[in-house]
N, C-alpha and C positions, 0 to 999 in steps of 0.2 A: 559229202564232197570228197573227191580224190585229187591229190596233187603229187606229181612226181618231180623230185628235185635231183638234178645231176650235180654231183659234187666235183668241183674243180680243184681237187686236192690229191696229192700223192698218197700211196697206201698208208704210210706211217702216220700221216696227219688225219686220214680218215679214221684210223684206229683210235687216235687221240680224241677226235670228235665224238665217236661212239662211246668212249670211256671204257675202263676195264670191265670185261664181261658185259658190255653194252649198258653200263650203269647210267650214262648220260641219257641214252634213249629211253630207258625205263623211267627216269626221273621226269623227263619231258612228257611222257605219256601220262604220268600221274598228275603232274601240275596242270596240264591243259586238257586232259580228257580226250586225247586223240590216239589212234592206232598208228604205229610206225613200223614199216617193213623195210629192212636194209638188205640190199643185194649189190655186191661189188661197189660201184661208184654211184649208185642211185638210192634215194630214199623215197618211199611212197607213204604219204600222209593221208589218213582216212578219218573223217569225223565231221562235226558241224563246221560250216564254212568259217565262222569266226574263229573257232579253235584252231582249225587248219592254218588259217592265215597267221595267227599268233605264233604257232609252231614254226612256220616257214620263216617268219621274221627273226625268231631266236636262232634258227639254224644259219641264216644269212649272217647274223651278228657273230656267231661262233666261227664261221668260215673266214670272216674278215679278220678276226683275231689271229687265226692260224696263218693267214697270209703275211702277218707281221712278225710271227714267231713260230718256232717249230712245234710247240705242243700247247695244250690247254692246261691251266692251273686248276686246282681242286675247286675253287669258288667261281670259275668263269661262267658256268651254266647258271648258277644262282644270280650272279651279277647281271647276266643277260635278261633273265626274267624280271628282275627289279627295274632295269632300264626300260623294258617293254611296258611295264605297268606305269612307270613315270611318264612315258610319252603319251600313253592313252589318257592319263589324267590331264596332262597339259592340253590335249586336243579336245577334251570334253568340256564344253561351255557350261554344262549343267552342274559340274562339280563345284562345291564350295570348299575352298582351300583354307583350312584353319591352321593353328600353330603346331599341333601334333601331326607330323607327316603321315602317320599311319591312319589318321582319322579323317582324311578328306571325305566330305559328305556329299551325297547326291540325293535328290528327291526320288522316292520310291513309287509314287503314284502320279497319275495325271493331275490330280488336285494339288499335290505338293509341288509339282513342276510349275503350275500356274501361280502358286504362292511365292515361290522363289523368284519367278519372273516379275511378279508385281512388286516385291521388295526391291529388286534391282532397278526397276524403271520408275519408281515413285518415291517421293520424299516422305509421304505419309501413307501407311498401309494398315488396314484392319484385317485381321484373320479370325474368323469365328468357326467353331467346330467342337465336336465332343472330345473327351479325353483320348489320348493315344494317337492323335493325328499329326503330331510333330509340330504343333503351332509354336511352342516355346523353343524347342530344340533347334528348329530351322532359323528362327529369329536370332537366337544367340550365335549360331554358326555364321549367319550373314554378317552380324555385327563384328565378330572376331575376324572374319575375312577382310572386311573393310579396314579394320584397325591394322591388320598384318601388312597390307599393301600401302598403308599411309594415307588412304583416302579420308579417314577420320582420325582424330587424335584421342578420343576417349569413348567409353561405353558407360551409359547409365542404365541400370536395370532396376525397375521399380515394381512393387506389388502392393495392393491394398492389404493392410493388416486387419483382416476381417475374420472373426471366429466362425468356424463351421460347427456350431452347436456347443462350443466350449468357450470359456472366458479367458482372455489374454492375461488378466491380472493374476490368475491362479498359477501361471507358469513361474518357475523359480528364476532368480537372477535379476540383473538390472534390465533396463529397457532394451539394450542391444541383445542380451540373451533372450528376452521375451520375443523379439521380432525375428530372430534367426530362423526358427522353424518355418516361418512364412516365406523366407527367402531361399530356403534350402533347395527347392527344385531348380532355381537359377544357377546355384553353385554346382549342382549335380551335372547340369548340361555342360558347364564350362570345364569340369574335371575330365569329361570325355575328349575335350578338344585342346587342352593345354596341360602342361606339367604343373603339379601342385606348387612348386617353388616359383614358377613363372606367374601363376595367379597371385601369389602373395606379393611378388614384386610389383605387379601391375596395380594391385589394390593399394599398396604402400605409396606408389607414385601417383595415385589418383587417376591412372589411366582406365581403371575399372572401378565403378562405384555401384554397390548393390544396397538399395535403401527402401524403406517403406514409402508409399505414395505420399503420405502426409508431409514428408520432408522435402517435397519438390516445390512447395509454395515459394514464390518470390524469386525464382531462378530463371535465367535465360541461358540456354545451352547451345553454344556454337560448336561447329566441327565435331559433332558427337552423334553416335547411334544411341537413341533413347527408346527403351523397350518398356512397355507396361504390360505385365502378365496378369492373368486372372482379372481382366478388366471388367468382367460382369459384376464384380464386387465393388466397383467404384460408383459413387453417386454421380448424379448429373453435374453437380457443382464441382466435384473432384475431377471429373473428366474434362470439363472446360478449363479448369486450372492446369491440368496436365497438358492438354493440347496447345495451350498458349505458352508453354515452355520452349517450343521449337524455335531454335535460333538459325543463324546463317550457316549454310553448308552442312546442315544436319539432316539426319534421317530418323523418322519416328515409326515404330512398329507397335501395334496394339493388338494383343491376343486375348481370347477368352471364349467361354462357352455360354452363350446367352440363355441356355436352358437350365443353367445351374448357378443361381444367385444365392449368396449367403447373407444378403442385406436384411437387416431386421425389418419387421413389419411389411415385408414385400415391397420395399421402396423401389422407385423407378431406377433401373440400372442405367448408369451412364454409358455403358457400351451400346445397349440397344438404342438409346436416345441419340447417341452420336452417329451411329450407322444410319438411322432414319433421317437425320438432318444433313449428313455429309456425303451420302453414297453417290450423289450426282455432281459433286463439286469436282471441277477439273484438277488433276494432279493428285487426287486421293483415290486409292484403290481399296476395294472391299472384296475379300476372298472368303468364300464359305466352304469349309471342308465337311465331309460327311463320313458315315460309317465305313464306306469303301476306302477311305484314306487312313484308317487306323492301322498302325504298323506295330502295335504291341502284340501280346499273346492273342491268338485267334479267338479266344473266349471273350476278349474285351469288346469286340465288335458285336458279338451276340448279346452280351449284357446290355450294351448301349441300345441296341435295337429292341430288346425286350422291355426296357424301361420306357422307350419312346412309344412303343405300341400300347403299353399300359396307360400312359398319359393321354394318348389319342382317344382311347376307349372311354376314359373318365370324362372327357370333354364332350362326347357325343350325347 
């Protein structure tokens, strides 16, 4: 795409717009990936249509600044680029806005888009899929987004403390120290979206609670986002207990990989059982992500596919 802009500025202001030795134009080229050709009072922009439109918006913003004052300051171009990015985030309904400004999150695949939409539109959402598909990450992002805007008052993150081939009792420390490794992935997700000190304050104020699933018994949670992670390791009885914690004005998100259960003696997974019973209940969404939704290292999707192929062959 090519776009020619006629600059409605006197010569001295055009020089200020271009920057010393055209440094502003070079910075704009590098930031947006467009070619910029300056000649007298015109600028020609060449590149992908989206990039050209962004560059044109930045140039319009800088011209508006120059109409109010005689020259540009050193940081005006950077400020214009930041303002452009902020406007795009505001206008993008798929963006999940969390507490860390630089960490606004958006789904990266059609499957993830369906998942985010299901969480937004339903009070109870199941998400099943292999490792690396963003099940936990997007659930935590959605919960923090709702907390940030005041839609909910607290977040409760739960996980079954089930050993994957190792015994919990052999871990050092008291019970809290023993269960922390099981809850670590939930903290990792939050650290991407909030400052560490902010997480500490929210936990101290009980606005965020991260607990083992067993500690959920007997509670009713109102005005809360309630997330159960690694739900394939919950028994049928635990899943029923968890589902019935849902209180007024709350949202519940349940994530897991139904092909990877660590339950002893291959007991029935509460996740698979719940999806089978509830998938057709009005107001409950079930989203299944696949290998194409994996957003970790490209080898992860190949590993998942290789194991899936192996399991399929052993069943034939």
